[in-house]
C-alpha positions in Angstrom: 10.7 7.3 1.7 9.6 9.6 4.3 5.7 9.2 6.0 5.8 12.3 7.9 5.9 14.2 4.5 3.9 12.4 2.9 6.3 10.1 0.2 5.2 6.8 1.6 1.6 7.3 0.0 2.7 9.2 -3.3 5.5 6.2 -3.3 2.4 3.8 -3.6 0.2 5.4 -5.8 3.3 6.0 -8.5 3.2 1.8 -8.2 -0.1 1.2 -8.2 -0.3 3.6 -11.1 3.1 1.6 -12.6 1.0 -2.3 -12.2 -2.2 -0.6 -13.8 0.2 0.7 -17.1 1.1 -2.3 -17.9 -2.6 -3.6 -18.7 -3.3 -0.5 -20.3 -2.5 -0.9 -24.7 0.0 1.7 -24.0 2.1 0.1 -22.8 3.8 1.1 -19.0 3.9 4.5 -17.7 6.6 6.5 -17.6 7.7 9.5 -15.4 5.8 11.8 -17.4 2.7 9.8 -17.6 3.1 9.2 -13.8 3.9 12.9 -13.0 0.4 13.5 -14.8 -1.9 11.2 -13.2 -0.7 11.2 -9.5 -1.0 15.0 -9.3 3.5 15.2 -9.0 5.2 17.5 -10.7 8.2 15.8 -13.2 10.9 16.3 -10.6 8.9 15.4 -7.4 7.9 11.6 -9.4 11.5 11.3 -10.8 12.8 11.3 -7.1 10.3 8.6 -6.1 10.6 6.1 -8.9 14.4 6.2 -9.0 13.8 5.9 -4.9 11.3 2.6 -5.4 13.5 1.3 -9.3 16.1 1.0 -6.5 13.9 -0.6 -3.0 13.6 -3.3 -5.8 10.0 -2.4 -5.8 10.5 -0.8 -9.7 11.5 -1.7 -12.0 12.3 1.0 -15.7 13.4 -0.3 -19.1 14.3 2.9 -21.3 11.8 5.2 -20.9 9.2 2.6 -19.2 8.3 1.3 -15.6 7.3 -1.8 -14.2 6.9 -4.4 -11.6 9.7 -4.7 -9.4 11.2 -8.2 -8.6 11.3 -7.2 -5.3 7.3 -6.2 -5.6 6.5 -9.6 -7.4 8.3 -11.8 -4.8 5.7 -9.8 -2.1 3.2 -10.1 -4.1 3.8 -14.0 -4.6 4.4 -15.0 -0.4 1.2 -12.5 -0.2 -1.3 -14.8 -2.2 -2.3 -17.7 0.7 -1.6 -15.7 3.6 -4.1 -13.1 1.9 -6.5 -15.8 1.3 -5.8 -17.0 4.9 -5.9 -13.7 6.7 -9.7 -13.3 5.4 -10.7 -16.1 6.2 -9.4 -15.8 9.9 -10.2 -12.0 10.7 -13.6 -13.0 9.8 -14.0 -16.0 11.8 -12.9 -13.2 14.0 -15.5 -10.9 13.5 -18.5 -13.6 13.5 -17.2 -14.6 16.7 -16.2 -11.1 18.3 -18.8 -9.2 16.9 -17.0 -6.4 16.1 -14.4 -5.6 12.9 -10.9 -7.0 12.3 -7.6 -5.1 11.0 -4.3 -6.1 10.3 -2.0 -3.5 11.3 1.4 -2.8 10.6 4.1 -0.2 11.9 5.1 2.4 9.2 7.2 4.9 11.0 5.3 6.9 12.6 2.2 6.2 11.1 -0.1 2.3 11.0 -1.0 1.0 8.1 -4.2 -1.1 7.4 -3.0 -4.5 5.7 -6.5 -6.3 6.1 -9.9 -4.6 8.0 -12.6 -7.1 7.5 -15.7 -5.1 9.2 -18.6 -6.0 11.6 -22.9 -6.8 9.8 -23.4 -3.3 11.9 -19.8 -1.6 11.1 -20.6 1.1 8.3 -16.8 3.3 8.7 -16.1 4.5 5.5 -12.3 4.4 7.1 -12.1 0.7 7.9 -10.7 -0.3 4.0 -7.3 -2.0 3.4 -4.0 0.9 2.6 -5.4 3.3 4.8 -2.3 5.3 7.1 -3.5 6.6 10.6 -1.0 7.8 12.9 0.5 6.4 15.5 -1.5 7.4 18.4 -4.7 7.5 17.4 -5.6 4.3 17.7 -5.3 1.1 19.7 -3.4 -1.0 17.7 -0.6 1.8 17.1 -0.3 2.1 20.6 -0.1 -1.9 20.4 2.6 -2.3 18.0 4.4 0.9 19.7 5.0 -2.8 22.8 6.7 -4.5 20.8 
């Protein structure tokens, strides 16, 4: 999926809708429902879903989609990491009085995985899931040194 064309955010949106849809009494969502809910045409949604199934992020069961084995494996491993990272970031926020983030390089973009704000911060853009061009942030420029 290409970050520059917006395919990654649309794909992640589909993954979120599939996971939330699994809890729906109507059953797992299909291509048509996912396309309607995400504002994509059926062809775009179908291509993105095919790619997500191909990577193991999603699985297809007839006409319905559900979380794939690879997505579940990542979620299982992130459990303790998520708790530990939040505690570590909160400690950094308290110690230095500044916001703390966990960001990863995603093509030409930086994806914020976790964000902990300082008490004085009122930034609506500071949130997990935010994508910014790599050159726009200090974290992005630092990630380029790797």
